[in-house]
A tleap script that builds the chain and sets N, CA, C and O, in Angstrom:
source leaprc.protein.ff14SB
mol = sequence {
  NMET PRO GLU LEU LYS ALA ASN SER THR THR
  GLN ALA ILE SER THR ALA GLU ARG LEU LEU
  TYR ASP LEU GLY TRP ALA SER LEU LEU ILE
  VAL THR GLY VAL PHE TRP LEU ILE PRO ASP
  ALA ARG MET PRO GLY GLY SER TRP LEU ILE
  ALA VAL GLY VAL ILE ILE LEU LEU PHE THR
  LEU ALA ARG LEU ILE TYR ARG TYR SER ILE
  SER VAL PHE ALA PHE SER ALA GLY MET ILE
  ALA LEU ILE ALA GLY ILE SER SER VAL LEU
  GLY LEU GLY LEU PRO LEU PHE PRO ILE ALA
  LEU ILE VAL ILE GLY CYS SER ILE ILE LEU
  VAL ARG GLN LEU GLU HIE GLY SER ASP SER
  PRO ALA GLU GLU ASN PRO LEU CYS CYS CARG
}
set mol.1.N position { 63.884 -1.617 10.194 }
set mol.1.CA position { 62.610 -1.338 9.574 }
set mol.1.C position { 61.756 -0.551 10.559 }
set mol.1.O position { 61.639 -0.955 11.716 }
set mol.2.N position { 61.162 0.548 10.143 }
set mol.2.CA position { 60.364 1.347 11.061 }
set mol.2.C position { 59.089 0.609 11.472 }
set mol.2.O position { 58.483 -0.122 10.689 }
set mol.3.N position { 58.711 0.829 12.724 }
set mol.3.CA position { 57.514 0.193 13.262 }
set mol.3.C position { 56.273 0.948 12.791 }
set mol.3.O position { 56.228 2.177 12.843 }
set mol.4.N position { 55.278 0.210 12.337 }
set mol.4.CA position { 54.043 0.835 11.888 }
set mol.4.C position { 53.175 1.161 13.091 }
set mol.4.O position { 53.012 0.333 13.987 }
set mol.5.N position { 52.630 2.343 13.114 }
set mol.5.CA position { 51.741 2.753 14.189 }
set mol.5.C position { 50.309 2.729 13.687 }
set mol.5.O position { 50.041 3.006 12.518 }
set mol.6.N position { 49.403 2.397 14.576 }
set mol.6.CA position { 47.984 2.370 14.216 }
set mol.6.C position { 47.489 3.798 14.037 }
set mol.6.O position { 47.798 4.680 14.838 }
set mol.7.N position { 46.723 4.012 12.986 }
set mol.7.CA position { 46.096 5.311 12.784 }
set mol.7.C position { 44.616 5.102 12.539 }
set mol.7.O position { 44.096 4.016 12.793 }
set mol.8.N position { 43.933 6.112 12.054 }
set mol.8.CA position { 42.480 6.014 11.899 }
set mol.8.C position { 42.072 5.002 10.829 }
set mol.8.O position { 40.963 4.470 10.886 }
set mol.9.N position { 42.945 4.722 9.852 }
set mol.9.CA position { 42.558 3.784 8.805 }
set mol.9.C position { 43.007 2.359 9.094 }
set mol.9.O position { 42.341 1.416 8.668 }
set mol.10.N position { 44.102 2.174 9.794 }
set mol.10.CA position { 44.573 0.832 10.138 }
set mol.10.C position { 44.780 0.772 11.637 }
set mol.10.O position { 45.656 1.441 12.184 }
set mol.11.N position { 43.972 -0.030 12.290 }
set mol.11.CA position { 44.087 -0.164 13.733 }
set mol.11.C position { 44.468 -1.594 14.064 }
set mol.11.O position { 43.907 -2.544 13.519 }
set mol.12.N position { 45.422 -1.734 14.959 }
set mol.12.CA position { 45.822 -3.061 15.409 }
set mol.12.C position { 44.762 -3.593 16.368 }
set mol.12.O position { 44.231 -2.850 17.194 }
set mol.13.N position { 44.460 -4.885 16.251 }
set mol.13.CA position { 43.492 -5.454 17.187 }
set mol.13.C position { 44.211 -5.799 18.484 }
set mol.13.O position { 45.401 -6.112 18.485 }
set mol.14.N position { 43.480 -5.739 19.574 }
set mol.14.CA position { 44.072 -5.993 20.875 }
set mol.14.C position { 44.419 -7.466 21.022 }
set mol.14.O position { 43.927 -8.311 20.275 }
set mol.15.N position { 45.268 -7.758 21.992 }
set mol.15.CA position { 45.666 -9.133 22.270 }
set mol.15.C position { 44.461 -9.969 22.685 }
set mol.15.O position { 44.340 -11.127 22.283 }
set mol.16.N position { 43.576 -9.395 23.480 }
set mol.16.CA position { 42.382 -10.124 23.919 }
set mol.16.C position { 41.464 -10.420 22.737 }
set mol.16.O position { 40.908 -11.514 22.647 }
set mol.17.N position { 41.301 -9.465 21.838 }
set mol.17.CA position { 40.454 -9.682 20.669 }
set mol.17.C position { 41.061 -10.749 19.767 }
set mol.17.O position { 40.344 -11.585 19.217 }
set mol.18.N position { 42.373 -10.719 19.617 }
set mol.18.CA position { 43.065 -11.733 18.804 }
set mol.18.C position { 42.905 -13.120 19.426 }
set mol.18.O position { 42.710 -14.104 18.712 }
set mol.19.N position { 42.987 -13.195 20.758 }
set mol.19.CA position { 42.810 -14.465 21.459 }
set mol.19.C position { 41.398 -15.007 21.223 }
set mol.19.O position { 41.227 -16.197 20.962 }
set mol.20.N position { 40.402 -14.150 21.313 }
set mol.20.CA position { 39.020 -14.556 21.069 }
set mol.20.C position { 38.854 -15.065 19.635 }
set mol.20.O position { 38.188 -16.074 19.403 }
set mol.21.N position { 39.452 -14.376 18.695 }
set mol.21.CA position { 39.424 -14.779 17.292 }
set mol.21.C position { 40.059 -16.153 17.110 }
set mol.21.O position { 39.490 -17.023 16.449 }
set mol.22.N position { 41.238 -16.347 17.697 }
set mol.22.CA position { 41.949 -17.620 17.581 }
set mol.22.C position { 41.194 -18.760 18.262 }
set mol.22.O position { 41.153 -19.874 17.739 }
set mol.23.N position { 40.599 -18.491 19.421 }
set mol.23.CA position { 39.813 -19.518 20.113 }
set mol.23.C position { 38.588 -19.920 19.300 }
set mol.23.O position { 38.207 -21.090 19.293 }
set mol.24.N position { 37.979 -18.974 18.625 }
set mol.24.CA position { 36.842 -19.281 17.770 }
set mol.24.C position { 37.218 -20.224 16.640 }
set mol.24.O position { 36.538 -21.220 16.396 }
set mol.25.N position { 38.306 -19.902 15.952 }
set mol.25.CA position { 38.753 -20.772 14.862 }
set mol.25.C position { 39.181 -22.134 15.389 }
set mol.25.O position { 38.872 -23.157 14.777 }
set mol.26.N position { 39.882 -22.162 16.507 }
set mol.26.CA position { 40.303 -23.438 17.085 }
set mol.26.C position { 39.087 -24.296 17.421 }
set mol.26.O position { 39.081 -25.497 17.152 }
set mol.27.N position { 38.061 -23.687 18.006 }
set mol.27.CA position { 36.839 -24.420 18.357 }
set mol.27.C position { 36.174 -25.006 17.117 }
set mol.27.O position { 35.739 -26.158 17.126 }
set mol.28.N position { 36.096 -24.216 16.058 }
set mol.28.CA position { 35.493 -24.710 14.817 }
set mol.28.C position { 36.277 -25.886 14.234 }
set mol.28.O position { 35.685 -26.863 13.777 }
set mol.29.N position { 37.598 -25.793 14.251 }
set mol.29.CA position { 38.423 -26.865 13.699 }
set mol.29.C position { 38.326 -28.129 14.544 }
set mol.29.O position { 38.253 -29.231 14.000 }
set mol.30.N position { 38.325 -27.983 15.862 }
set mol.30.CA position { 38.225 -29.138 16.757 }
set mol.30.C position { 36.876 -29.830 16.582 }
set mol.30.O position { 36.820 -31.054 16.457 }
set mol.31.N position { 35.797 -29.064 16.570 }
set mol.31.CA position { 34.462 -29.648 16.400 }
set mol.31.C position { 34.357 -30.356 15.045 }
set mol.31.O position { 33.800 -31.450 14.959 }
set mol.32.N position { 34.883 -29.743 14.004 }
set mol.32.CA position { 34.845 -30.370 12.684 }
set mol.32.C position { 35.615 -31.687 12.700 }
set mol.32.O position { 35.137 -32.688 12.165 }
set mol.33.N position { 36.790 -31.699 13.301 }
set mol.33.CA position { 37.575 -32.935 13.398 }
set mol.33.C position { 36.851 -34.014 14.178 }
set mol.33.O position { 36.852 -35.176 13.771 }
set mol.34.N position { 36.233 -33.650 15.290 }
set mol.34.CA position { 35.490 -34.623 16.096 }
set mol.34.C position { 34.327 -35.199 15.291 }
set mol.34.O position { 34.108 -36.411 15.301 }
set mol.35.N position { 33.585 -34.342 14.598 }
set mol.35.CA position { 32.451 -34.831 13.807 }
set mol.35.C position { 32.911 -35.722 12.664 }
set mol.35.O position { 32.189 -36.647 12.292 }
set mol.36.N position { 34.083 -35.477 12.096 }
set mol.36.CA position { 34.593 -36.345 11.038 }
set mol.36.C position { 35.015 -37.704 11.581 }
set mol.36.O position { 35.004 -38.693 10.848 }
set mol.37.N position { 35.386 -37.763 12.855 }
set mol.37.CA position { 35.771 -39.046 13.455 }
set mol.37.C position { 34.566 -39.915 13.812 }
set mol.37.O position { 34.687 -41.138 13.880 }
set mol.38.N position { 33.427 -39.308 14.037 }
set mol.38.CA position { 32.225 -40.044 14.427 }
set mol.38.C position { 31.552 -40.577 13.153 }
set mol.38.O position { 31.332 -39.822 12.206 }
set mol.39.N position { 31.224 -41.881 13.131 }
set mol.39.CA position { 30.545 -42.428 11.942 }
set mol.39.C position { 29.221 -41.716 11.676 }
set mol.39.O position { 28.511 -41.338 12.608 }
set mol.40.N position { 28.903 -41.541 10.414 }
set mol.40.CA position { 27.679 -40.839 10.008 }
set mol.40.C position { 26.425 -41.473 10.605 }
set mol.40.O position { 25.467 -40.771 10.928 }
set mol.41.N position { 26.427 -42.778 10.749 }
set mol.41.CA position { 25.241 -43.473 11.258 }
set mol.41.C position { 24.958 -43.142 12.722 }
set mol.41.O position { 23.836 -43.340 13.189 }
set mol.42.N position { 25.947 -42.645 13.447 }
set mol.42.CA position { 25.771 -42.358 14.871 }
set mol.42.C position { 25.294 -40.938 15.149 }
set mol.42.O position { 24.878 -40.636 16.267 }
set mol.43.N position { 25.349 -40.075 14.160 }
set mol.43.CA position { 24.968 -38.668 14.355 }
set mol.43.C position { 23.865 -38.305 13.376 }
set mol.43.O position { 23.953 -38.636 12.194 }
set mol.44.N position { 22.825 -37.629 13.854 }
set mol.44.CA position { 21.794 -37.202 12.910 }
set mol.44.C position { 22.338 -36.150 11.941 }
set mol.44.O position { 23.186 -35.336 12.308 }
set mol.45.N position { 21.846 -36.175 10.717 }
set mol.45.CA position { 22.261 -35.180 9.737 }
set mol.45.C position { 21.949 -33.781 10.244 }
set mol.45.O position { 20.871 -33.543 10.789 }
set mol.46.N position { 22.864 -32.875 10.073 }
set mol.46.CA position { 22.659 -31.504 10.527 }
set mol.46.C position { 23.299 -31.205 11.874 }
set mol.46.O position { 23.340 -30.049 12.295 }
set mol.47.N position { 23.799 -32.232 12.555 }
set mol.47.CA position { 24.415 -32.013 13.877 }
set mol.47.C position { 25.631 -31.103 13.780 }
set mol.47.O position { 25.830 -30.226 14.620 }
set mol.48.N position { 26.445 -31.318 12.745 }
set mol.48.CA position { 27.633 -30.490 12.585 }
set mol.48.C position { 27.237 -29.036 12.346 }
set mol.48.O position { 27.866 -28.126 12.886 }
set mol.49.N position { 26.202 -28.809 11.542 }
set mol.49.CA position { 25.751 -27.441 11.285 }
set mol.49.C position { 25.266 -26.765 12.567 }
set mol.49.O position { 25.529 -25.583 12.790 }
set mol.50.N position { 24.566 -27.515 13.398 }
set mol.50.CA position { 24.109 -26.954 14.676 }
set mol.50.C position { 25.306 -26.577 15.535 }
set mol.50.O position { 25.337 -25.490 16.113 }
set mol.51.N position { 26.296 -27.467 15.626 }
set mol.51.CA position { 27.487 -27.193 16.436 }
set mol.51.C position { 28.237 -25.966 15.924 }
set mol.51.O position { 28.648 -25.113 16.711 }
set mol.52.N position { 28.413 -25.878 14.625 }
set mol.52.CA position { 29.117 -24.734 14.029 }
set mol.52.C position { 28.329 -23.441 14.265 }
set mol.52.O position { 28.908 -22.417 14.630 }
set mol.53.N position { 27.028 -23.490 14.059 }
set mol.53.CA position { 26.198 -22.309 14.292 }
set mol.53.C position { 26.272 -21.833 15.723 }
set mol.53.O position { 26.382 -20.633 15.975 }
set mol.54.N position { 26.212 -22.765 16.671 }
set mol.54.CA position { 26.286 -22.409 18.093 }
set mol.54.C position { 27.646 -21.792 18.420 }
set mol.54.O position { 27.713 -20.791 19.133 }
set mol.55.N position { 28.720 -22.374 17.911 }
set mol.55.CA position { 30.060 -21.833 18.182 }
set mol.55.C position { 30.184 -20.409 17.624 }
set mol.55.O position { 30.647 -19.506 18.320 }
set mol.56.N position { 29.779 -20.218 16.391 }
set mol.56.CA position { 29.885 -18.887 15.782 }
set mol.56.C position { 29.060 -17.871 16.575 }
set mol.56.O position { 29.521 -16.760 16.839 }
set mol.57.N position { 27.850 -18.254 16.950 }
set mol.57.CA position { 26.996 -17.319 17.689 }
set mol.57.C position { 27.528 -17.058 19.097 }
set mol.57.O position { 27.411 -15.938 19.594 }
set mol.58.N position { 28.107 -18.063 19.747 }
set mol.58.CA position { 28.687 -17.840 21.080 }
set mol.58.C position { 29.875 -16.874 21.013 }
set mol.58.O position { 30.011 -15.990 21.859 }
set mol.59.N position { 30.721 -17.049 20.015 }
set mol.59.CA position { 31.863 -16.142 19.899 }
set mol.59.C position { 31.428 -14.753 19.439 }
set mol.59.O position { 32.081 -13.765 19.773 }
set mol.60.N position { 30.349 -14.664 18.688 }
set mol.60.CA position { 29.791 -13.358 18.342 }
set mol.60.C position { 29.241 -12.681 19.590 }
set mol.60.O position { 29.424 -11.479 19.784 }
set mol.61.N position { 28.564 -13.458 20.437 }
set mol.61.CA position { 28.063 -12.926 21.709 }
set mol.61.C position { 29.221 -12.449 22.582 }
set mol.61.O position { 29.128 -11.397 23.214 }
set mol.62.N position { 30.306 -13.213 22.621 }
set mol.62.CA position { 31.478 -12.802 23.403 }
set mol.62.C position { 32.045 -11.484 22.864 }
set mol.62.O position { 32.430 -10.611 23.642 }
set mol.63.N position { 32.097 -11.341 21.554 }
set mol.63.CA position { 32.575 -10.083 20.964 }
set mol.63.C position { 31.665 -8.927 21.360 }
set mol.63.O position { 32.135 -7.820 21.623 }
set mol.64.N position { 30.376 -9.186 21.402 }
set mol.64.CA position { 29.421 -8.158 21.810 }
set mol.64.C position { 29.626 -7.776 23.269 }
set mol.64.O position { 29.621 -6.593 23.609 }
set mol.65.N position { 29.805 -8.766 24.129 }
set mol.65.CA position { 30.008 -8.511 25.556 }
set mol.65.C position { 31.266 -7.683 25.794 }
set mol.65.O position { 31.263 -6.765 26.614 }
set mol.66.N position { 32.343 -8.009 25.075 }
set mol.66.CA position { 33.604 -7.278 25.246 }
set mol.66.C position { 33.683 -6.028 24.376 }
set mol.66.O position { 34.727 -5.379 24.317 }
set mol.67.N position { 32.589 -5.686 23.702 }
set mol.67.CA position { 32.465 -4.482 22.890 }
set mol.67.C position { 33.459 -4.422 21.732 }
set mol.67.O position { 33.978 -3.358 21.392 }
set mol.68.N position { 33.716 -5.603 21.127 }
set mol.68.CA position { 34.496 -5.640 19.895 }
set mol.68.C position { 33.518 -5.554 18.734 }
set mol.68.O position { 32.323 -5.798 18.903 }
set mol.69.N position { 34.019 -5.209 17.566 }
set mol.69.CA position { 33.129 -5.121 16.407 }
set mol.69.C position { 32.592 -6.510 16.060 }
set mol.69.O position { 33.273 -7.523 16.222 }
set mol.70.N position { 31.367 -6.521 15.584 }
set mol.70.CA position { 30.697 -7.771 15.249 }
set mol.70.C position { 30.605 -7.857 13.733 }
set mol.70.O position { 30.253 -6.883 13.069 }
set mol.71.N position { 30.920 -9.014 13.196 }
set mol.71.CA position { 30.842 -9.235 11.760 }
set mol.71.C position { 29.424 -9.644 11.364 }
set mol.71.O position { 28.882 -10.623 11.879 }
set mol.72.N position { 28.839 -8.892 10.456 }
set mol.72.CA position { 27.515 -9.248 9.936 }
set mol.72.C position { 27.598 -10.607 9.249 }
set mol.72.O position { 26.686 -11.425 9.364 }
set mol.73.N position { 28.695 -10.842 8.535 }
set mol.73.CA position { 28.868 -12.120 7.842 }
set mol.73.C position { 28.911 -13.276 8.834 }
set mol.73.O position { 28.235 -14.285 8.631 }
set mol.74.N position { 29.690 -13.146 9.900 }
set mol.74.CA position { 29.808 -14.225 10.887 }
set mol.74.C position { 28.472 -14.475 11.581 }
set mol.74.O position { 28.059 -15.623 11.743 }
set mol.75.N position { 27.798 -13.400 11.990 }
set mol.75.CA position { 26.509 -13.556 12.654 }
set mol.75.C position { 25.508 -14.230 11.714 }
set mol.75.O position { 24.782 -15.135 12.125 }
set mol.76.N position { 25.467 -13.793 10.458 }
set mol.76.CA position { 24.557 -14.393 9.477 }
set mol.76.C position { 24.897 -15.857 9.246 }
set mol.76.O position { 24.004 -16.703 9.208 }
set mol.77.N position { 26.177 -16.162 9.093 }
set mol.77.CA position { 26.598 -17.546 8.861 }
set mol.77.C position { 26.220 -18.437 10.036 }
set mol.77.O position { 25.780 -19.570 9.840 }
set mol.78.N position { 26.388 -17.933 11.254 }
set mol.78.CA position { 26.014 -18.708 12.431 }
set mol.78.C position { 24.528 -18.982 12.484 }
set mol.78.O position { 24.109 -20.102 12.774 }
set mol.79.N position { 23.731 -17.968 12.205 }
set mol.79.CA position { 22.273 -18.144 12.215 }
set mol.79.C position { 21.818 -19.097 11.108 }
set mol.79.O position { 20.968 -19.958 11.339 }
set mol.80.N position { 22.377 -18.944 9.917 }
set mol.80.CA position { 21.997 -19.813 8.794 }
set mol.80.C position { 22.398 -21.254 9.079 }
set mol.80.O position { 21.624 -22.175 8.814 }
set mol.81.N position { 23.602 -21.462 9.617 }
set mol.81.CA position { 24.041 -22.818 9.957 }
set mol.81.C position { 23.127 -23.436 11.011 }
set mol.81.O position { 22.752 -24.604 10.902 }
set mol.82.N position { 22.773 -22.665 12.019 }
set mol.82.CA position { 21.886 -23.167 13.073 }
set mol.82.C position { 20.505 -23.523 12.512 }
set mol.82.O position { 19.968 -24.586 12.823 }
set mol.83.N position { 19.941 -22.657 11.703 }
set mol.83.CA position { 18.630 -22.919 11.102 }
set mol.83.C position { 18.690 -24.143 10.182 }
set mol.83.O position { 17.805 -24.998 10.228 }
set mol.84.N position { 19.730 -24.228 9.349 }
set mol.84.CA position { 19.865 -25.364 8.431 }
set mol.84.C position { 20.050 -26.671 9.204 }
set mol.84.O position { 19.484 -27.700 8.833 }
set mol.85.N position { 20.844 -26.629 10.280 }
set mol.85.CA position { 21.057 -27.826 11.078 }
set mol.85.C position { 19.794 -28.300 11.762 }
set mol.85.O position { 19.476 -29.489 11.740 }
set mol.86.N position { 19.072 -27.373 12.371 }
set mol.86.CA position { 17.817 -27.728 13.047 }
set mol.86.C position { 16.800 -28.250 12.029 }
set mol.86.O position { 16.088 -29.218 12.295 }
set mol.87.N position { 16.740 -27.604 10.866 }
set mol.87.CA position { 15.830 -28.046 9.808 }
set mol.87.C position { 16.163 -29.471 9.376 }
set mol.87.O position { 15.266 -30.285 9.158 }
set mol.88.N position { 17.448 -29.768 9.254 }
set mol.88.CA position { 17.872 -31.097 8.825 }
set mol.88.C position { 17.579 -32.152 9.888 }
set mol.88.O position { 17.088 -33.235 9.569 }
set mol.89.N position { 17.878 -31.842 11.144 }
set mol.89.CA position { 17.629 -32.796 12.235 }
set mol.89.C position { 16.137 -33.099 12.359 }
set mol.89.O position { 15.744 -34.245 12.574 }
set mol.90.N position { 15.315 -32.066 12.224 }
set mol.90.CA position { 13.872 -32.249 12.365 }
set mol.90.C position { 13.198 -32.712 11.069 }
set mol.90.O position { 12.008 -33.024 11.064 }
set mol.91.N position { 13.963 -32.755 9.971 }
set mol.91.CA position { 13.414 -33.190 8.687 }
set mol.91.C position { 12.397 -32.231 8.111 }
set mol.91.O position { 11.443 -32.661 7.464 }
set mol.92.N position { 12.579 -30.941 8.332 }
set mol.92.CA position { 11.597 -29.954 7.890 }
set mol.92.C position { 11.729 -29.586 6.416 }
set mol.92.O position { 10.732 -29.237 5.783 }
set mol.93.N position { 12.920 -29.654 5.863 }
set mol.93.CA position { 13.113 -29.303 4.461 }
set mol.93.C position { 12.780 -27.857 4.151 }
set mol.93.O position { 12.120 -27.568 3.152 }
set mol.94.N position { 13.235 -26.945 5.003 }
set mol.94.CA position { 12.952 -25.519 4.812 }
set mol.94.C position { 13.673 -24.978 3.581 }
set mol.94.O position { 14.757 -25.461 3.254 }
set mol.95.N position { 13.101 -23.986 2.886 }
set mol.95.CA position { 13.779 -23.354 1.740 }
set mol.95.C position { 14.884 -22.423 2.251 }
set mol.95.O position { 14.607 -21.306 2.688 }
set mol.96.N position { 16.126 -22.885 2.196 }
set mol.96.CA position { 17.216 -22.162 2.856 }
set mol.96.C position { 17.629 -20.870 2.158 }
set mol.96.O position { 18.061 -19.932 2.829 }
set mol.97.N position { 17.510 -20.792 0.835 }
set mol.97.CA position { 17.944 -19.566 0.168 }
set mol.97.C position { 17.101 -18.364 0.585 }
set mol.97.O position { 17.670 -17.337 0.956 }
set mol.98.N position { 15.778 -18.442 0.543 }
set mol.98.CA position { 14.993 -17.289 1.004 }
set mol.98.C position { 15.219 -16.998 2.488 }
set mol.98.O position { 15.246 -15.839 2.903 }
set mol.99.N position { 15.381 -18.052 3.280 }
set mol.99.CA position { 15.646 -17.857 4.714 }
set mol.99.C position { 16.986 -17.161 4.899 }
set mol.99.O position { 17.120 -16.285 5.754 }
set mol.100.N position { 17.984 -17.549 4.097 }
set mol.100.CA position { 19.304 -16.917 4.189 }
set mol.100.C position { 19.215 -15.432 3.865 }
set mol.100.O position { 19.844 -14.614 4.537 }
set mol.101.N position { 18.448 -15.076 2.851 }
set mol.101.CA position { 18.292 -13.654 2.501 }
set mol.101.C position { 17.648 -12.878 3.652 }
set mol.101.O position { 18.068 -11.767 3.974 }
set mol.102.N position { 16.639 -13.470 4.259 }
set mol.102.CA position { 15.971 -12.816 5.390 }
set mol.102.C position { 16.932 -12.671 6.561 }
set mol.102.O position { 16.991 -11.615 7.190 }
set mol.103.N position { 17.687 -13.729 6.857 }
set mol.103.CA position { 18.633 -13.701 7.976 }
set mol.103.C position { 19.709 -12.645 7.740 }
set mol.103.O position { 20.056 -11.899 8.655 }
set mol.104.N position { 20.234 -12.577 6.534 }
set mol.104.CA position { 21.282 -11.588 6.234 }
set mol.104.C position { 20.738 -10.169 6.390 }
set mol.104.O position { 21.392 -9.317 6.992 }
set mol.105.N position { 19.555 -9.913 5.857 }
set mol.105.CA position { 18.957 -8.587 5.995 }
set mol.105.C position { 18.715 -8.222 7.444 }
set mol.105.O position { 19.044 -7.115 7.870 }
set mol.106.N position { 18.144 -9.137 8.205 }
set mol.106.CA position { 17.904 -8.880 9.635 }
set mol.106.C position { 19.216 -8.713 10.395 }
set mol.106.O position { 19.302 -7.909 11.323 }
set mol.107.N position { 20.247 -9.480 9.999 }
set mol.107.CA position { 21.548 -9.380 10.658 }
set mol.107.C position { 22.171 -8.005 10.472 }
set mol.107.O position { 22.771 -7.457 11.398 }
set mol.108.N position { 22.030 -7.457 9.291 }
set mol.108.CA position { 22.573 -6.117 9.035 }
set mol.108.C position { 21.927 -5.112 9.981 }
set mol.108.O position { 22.614 -4.289 10.587 }
set mol.109.N position { 20.612 -5.181 10.105 }
set mol.109.CA position { 19.900 -4.259 10.994 }
set mol.109.C position { 20.269 -4.516 12.451 }
set mol.109.O position { 20.561 -3.577 13.191 }
set mol.110.N position { 20.258 -5.784 12.867 }
set mol.110.CA position { 20.525 -6.138 14.263 }
set mol.110.C position { 21.942 -5.769 14.690 }
set mol.110.O position { 22.135 -5.192 15.760 }
set mol.111.N position { 22.928 -6.095 13.868 }
set mol.111.CA position { 24.322 -5.783 14.218 }
set mol.111.C position { 24.504 -4.275 14.305 }
set mol.111.O position { 25.207 -3.792 15.192 }
set mol.112.N position { 23.892 -3.535 13.414 }
set mol.112.CA position { 23.969 -2.068 13.476 }
set mol.112.C position { 23.413 -1.558 14.799 }
set mol.112.O position { 24.009 -0.691 15.438 }
set mol.113.N position { 22.271 -2.098 15.206 }
set mol.113.CA position { 21.650 -1.674 16.462 }
set mol.113.C position { 22.472 -2.099 17.672 }
set mol.113.O position { 22.590 -1.342 18.635 }
set mol.114.N position { 23.038 -3.297 17.635 }
set mol.114.CA position { 23.832 -3.779 18.766 }
set mol.114.C position { 25.114 -2.976 18.938 }
set mol.114.O position { 25.532 -2.692 20.060 }
set mol.115.N position { 25.734 -2.613 17.824 }
set mol.115.CA position { 27.001 -1.884 17.900 }
set mol.115.C position { 26.811 -0.410 18.227 }
set mol.115.O position { 27.659 0.188 18.888 }
set mol.116.N position { 25.720 0.178 17.778 }
set mol.116.CA position { 25.551 1.621 17.928 }
set mol.116.C position { 24.402 2.016 18.832 }
set mol.116.O position { 24.150 3.205 19.027 }
set mol.117.N position { 23.706 1.047 19.385 }
set mol.117.CA position { 22.581 1.366 20.251 }
set mol.117.C position { 21.478 2.026 19.463 }
set mol.117.O position { 21.255 1.699 18.297 }
set mol.118.N position { 20.799 2.941 20.085 }
set mol.118.CA position { 19.677 3.607 19.417 }
set mol.118.C position { 20.083 4.968 18.874 }
set mol.118.O position { 19.252 5.870 18.773 }
set mol.119.N position { 21.357 5.123 18.524 }
set mol.119.CA position { 21.809 6.390 17.950 }
set mol.119.C position { 21.049 6.666 16.661 }
set mol.119.O position { 20.951 5.806 15.787 }
set mol.120.N position { 20.523 7.851 16.558 }
set mol.120.CA position { 19.865 8.244 15.315 }
set mol.120.C position { 20.867 8.994 14.456 }
set mol.120.O position { 21.847 9.518 14.984 }
set mol.121.N position { 20.653 9.062 13.146 }
set mol.121.CA position { 21.586 9.802 12.292 }
set mol.121.C position { 21.737 11.256 12.725 }
set mol.121.O position { 22.813 11.836 12.577 }
set mol.122.N position { 20.690 11.842 13.248 }
set mol.122.CA position { 20.762 13.244 13.676 }
set mol.122.C position { 21.719 13.409 14.851 }
set mol.122.O position { 22.373 14.445 14.975 }
set mol.123.N position { 21.809 12.389 15.720 }
set mol.123.CA position { 22.727 12.477 16.858 }
set mol.123.C position { 24.173 12.351 16.403 }
set mol.123.O position { 25.058 12.980 16.983 }
set mol.124.N position { 24.429 11.540 15.363 }
set mol.124.CA position { 25.785 11.350 14.876 }
set mol.124.C position { 26.261 12.555 14.058 }
set mol.124.O position { 27.430 12.935 14.126 }
set mol.125.N position { 25.366 13.138 13.299 }
set mol.125.CA position { 25.714 14.241 12.427 }
set mol.125.C position { 24.639 15.324 12.550 }
set mol.125.O position { 23.516 15.132 12.082 }
set mol.126.N position { 24.968 16.450 13.169 }
set mol.126.CA position { 23.962 17.475 13.364 }
set mol.126.C position { 23.429 18.085 12.080 }
set mol.126.O position { 22.377 18.725 12.098 }
set mol.127.N position { 24.138 17.901 10.944 }
set mol.127.CA position { 23.681 18.457 9.672 }
set mol.127.C position { 22.702 17.528 8.967 }
set mol.127.O position { 22.061 17.909 7.987 }
set mol.128.N position { 22.594 16.303 9.479 }
set mol.128.CA position { 21.714 15.320 8.861 }
set mol.128.C position { 20.255 15.584 9.181 }
set mol.128.O position { 19.916 16.072 10.259 }
set mol.129.N position { 19.431 15.265 8.263 }
set mol.129.CA position { 17.976 15.174 8.463 }
set mol.129.C position { 17.314 16.510 8.808 }
set mol.129.O position { 16.352 16.524 9.577 }
set mol.130.N position { 17.779 17.594 8.285 }
set mol.130.CA position { 17.141 18.886 8.555 }
set mol.130.C position { 16.305 19.311 7.405 }
set mol.130.O position { 15.689 20.376 7.449 }
savepdb mol mol.pdb
quit
């Protein structure tokens, strides 16, 4: 069977990026298992959400540091989980749906800026914006 080569439409992810991806999932599964073993009465509600949010955001930060692409979905999910967990622990009862919409919108803008810096459309395409 011929070996597939990476081209502009399908690129293989590096071994280091795959390792980071696998470590992220492993961390989420381990934390979830640990929280399921702890009786509910011993942990405040929302603790699992805080842990999951922190893990997702830490691995997103690691992807940023190593200059891998960042998922808007993952970053948004991490922020929403963290906000929901903190809200639950503190008993704030925040309206999560509107907050989620705001977080997703801000995440799209933030991830774009983090991945591309302050590149303007005119710098990327000289025919743009004339």
